[in-house]
C-alpha positions as CSV (number, residue, x, y, z in Angstrom):
1,X,70.2,-67.8,-80.4
2,X,66.6,-66.7,-77.8
3,X,65.0,-66.7,-80.8
4,X,65.7,-69.6,-82.1
5,X,65.5,-71.8,-78.4
6,X,62.4,-69.5,-78.3
7,X,60.4,-71.0,-81.4
8,X,61.3,-74.0,-80.2
9,X,59.5,-74.3,-77.2
10,X,56.5,-73.1,-78.5
11,X,57.3,-76.5,-81.1
12,X,57.3,-78.7,-79.2
13,X,54.6,-77.6,-76.8
14,X,52.0,-77.6,-80.1
15,X,53.5,-81.2,-80.9
16,X,53.6,-82.6,-77.7
17,X,50.6,-80.7,-75.8
18,X,48.7,-79.8,-78.4
19,X,49.3,-75.9,-76.5
20,X,49.8,-72.5,-78.5
21,X,51.3,-70.0,-77.1
22,X,50.0,-66.4,-77.8
23,X,52.4,-63.3,-78.1
24,X,52.4,-61.9,-74.8
25,X,53.7,-66.0,-73.1
26,X,56.2,-65.9,-76.4
27,X,57.9,-62.6,-75.0
28,X,58.5,-64.0,-71.9
29,X,59.0,-67.2,-72.7
30,X,61.7,-64.8,-75.0
31,X,62.9,-63.1,-71.9
32,X,63.9,-66.1,-69.5
33,X,65.4,-68.0,-73.1
34,X,67.8,-64.2,-73.2
35,X,68.9,-63.6,-69.2
36,X,69.5,-67.9,-69.6
37,X,71.5,-67.3,-72.6
38,X,74.0,-64.0,-71.4
39,X,74.8,-67.2,-68.3
40,X,75.6,-68.9,-70.5
41,X,78.1,-67.4,-72.6
42,X,80.0,-66.6,-69.7
43,X,80.3,-69.5,-68.5
44,X,79.8,-72.4,-69.6
45,X,82.0,-72.9,-72.8
46,X,84.5,-75.6,-71.9
47,X,85.4,-79.2,-72.8
48,X,86.9,-81.5,-71.0
49,X,88.3,-84.5,-73.8
50,X,90.3,-87.4,-71.8
51,X,90.9,-90.8,-72.1
52,X,89.3,-93.7,-69.4
53,X,86.5,-94.2,-68.5
54,X,85.3,-91.4,-66.0
55,X,88.7,-89.4,-66.5
56,X,87.3,-86.0,-68.2
57,X,83.9,-86.2,-65.8
58,X,85.9,-86.1,-62.6
59,X,88.0,-83.6,-63.7
60,X,85.6,-81.6,-65.3
61,X,83.4,-81.7,-62.0
62,X,86.1,-81.0,-60.0
63,X,86.3,-78.2,-61.4
64,X,82.7,-76.5,-62.3
65,X,82.4,-77.6,-57.9
66,X,85.7,-76.0,-57.6
67,X,84.7,-72.4,-60.0
68,X,81.1,-72.5,-58.1
69,X,79.9,-72.5,-61.9
70,X,79.2,-74.6,-64.6
71,X,82.1,-73.7,-67.2
72,X,82.5,-77.7,-68.3
73,X,81.4,-80.7,-70.2
74,X,83.2,-83.7,-70.0
75,X,83.4,-86.2,-73.1
76,X,85.7,-90.1,-71.5
77,X,86.6,-91.9,-74.0
78,X,87.5,-95.5,-73.3
79,X,91.0,-96.6,-74.1
80,X,90.0,-98.7,-76.7
81,X,87.7,-96.4,-78.4
82,X,89.6,-94.4,-81.9
83,X,89.8,-90.7,-81.6
84,X,86.9,-90.0,-84.3
85,X,84.3,-92.3,-82.4
86,X,84.4,-88.8,-80.0
87,X,83.8,-86.6,-83.5
88,X,80.3,-86.9,-83.3
89,X,79.6,-86.2,-79.4
90,X,82.2,-83.3,-79.6
91,X,79.8,-82.0,-82.9
92,X,76.6,-81.8,-80.3
93,X,78.6,-80.2,-77.3
94,X,80.2,-77.1,-79.7
95,X,76.7,-77.1,-81.5
96,X,75.2,-76.6,-78.4
97,X,77.1,-73.6,-77.2
98,X,76.9,-71.9,-80.2
99,X,75.7,-68.7,-77.9
100,X,79.1,-68.2,-77.5
101,X,81.8,-66.9,-79.5
102,X,84.9,-68.8,-78.0
103,X,85.0,-72.1,-76.5
104,X,88.3,-74.4,-75.4
105,X,88.9,-78.1,-74.4
106,X,91.3,-79.3,-72.7
107,X,92.4,-83.1,-73.6
108,X,94.9,-85.0,-72.1
109,X,97.5,-85.5,-74.7
110,X,98.9,-85.6,-77.9
111,X,96.5,-87.9,-80.1
112,X,93.4,-85.6,-79.1
113,X,95.3,-82.3,-80.3
114,X,93.7,-82.6,-83.2
115,X,90.4,-83.5,-82.8
116,X,89.6,-79.6,-84.6
117,X,89.9,-81.6,-87.6
118,X,87.3,-84.0,-87.2
119,X,85.0,-81.4,-86.6
120,X,82.2,-80.6,-89.6
121,X,82.0,-77.3,-88.2
122,X,82.5,-74.5,-84.7
123,X,79.8,-71.6,-86.5
124,X,82.6,-69.4,-87.0
125,X,83.0,-70.4,-82.8
126,X,86.9,-69.6,-82.0
127,X,88.0,-72.7,-80.8
128,X,91.3,-73.1,-78.2
129,X,92.8,-76.7,-77.2
130,X,95.0,-77.5,-74.9
131,X,96.6,-80.5,-74.0
132,X,97.8,-82.0,-70.4
133,X,94.2,-82.0,-69.2
134,X,94.5,-82.0,-65.2
135,X,92.1,-80.2,-62.5
136,X,94.8,-77.5,-62.3
137,X,94.4,-76.8,-65.7
138,X,90.6,-76.8,-65.9
139,X,90.7,-74.9,-63.0
140,X,93.2,-71.8,-64.1
141,X,91.1,-72.0,-67.7
142,X,87.5,-72.1,-66.0
143,X,87.9,-69.0,-64.1
144,X,89.5,-67.0,-67.3
145,X,87.1,-67.8,-69.2
146,X,84.8,-66.9,-66.4
147,X,86.3,-63.6,-66.2
148,X,85.3,-63.2,-69.6
149,X,88.8,-62.8,-71.0
150,X,89.5,-64.3,-75.0
151,X,90.3,-67.3,-75.4
152,X,93.5,-66.9,-76.1
153,X,94.9,-64.8,-73.2
154,X,93.3,-67.9,-71.2
155,X,95.3,-70.6,-73.0
156,X,98.9,-68.0,-72.7
157,X,98.4,-67.8,-68.8
158,X,97.3,-71.2,-67.8
159,X,99.9,-72.8,-70.2
160,X,101.9,-70.5,-67.9
161,X,100.6,-71.2,-64.7
162,X,100.3,-74.7,-65.2
163,X,104.1,-76.1,-66.1
164,X,105.6,-79.7,-64.4
165,X,107.5,-79.2,-61.6
166,X,109.9,-81.6,-60.1
167,X,111.7,-82.7,-56.6
């Protein structure tokens, strides 16, 4: 994937500025892209998808700050929007995660739990979906992803840890 990133950068530089990268510069850009992708592969692999005008953004931002790492992207779904309307932005984020073998989507309610059916492709990626999204759940899932655990393990532990309590 780093080769693709390097090629895109070289093409954009050529098209925009008319500058062709020499072999040494291409090698340096490739090395930088590979290092950046290694860091990304161990962190940013989560999506919070929720009803409301800023609910997902708030959950993702709080979790990212608590974890001190950018793990989650957010998609806010206004109440008057259909589930199929968020499939395009969701697909775009999943396409950006193509460097990863696994990713997790946190959704707030059951109506979004079947959002994977609206996706065109996940490029062989294992995609875990868990409902009842909250900041606590996002932190639990994010910590597991940062630790490099599998999606199955992360979701099993998160589901067990984030049960509802009452008094």
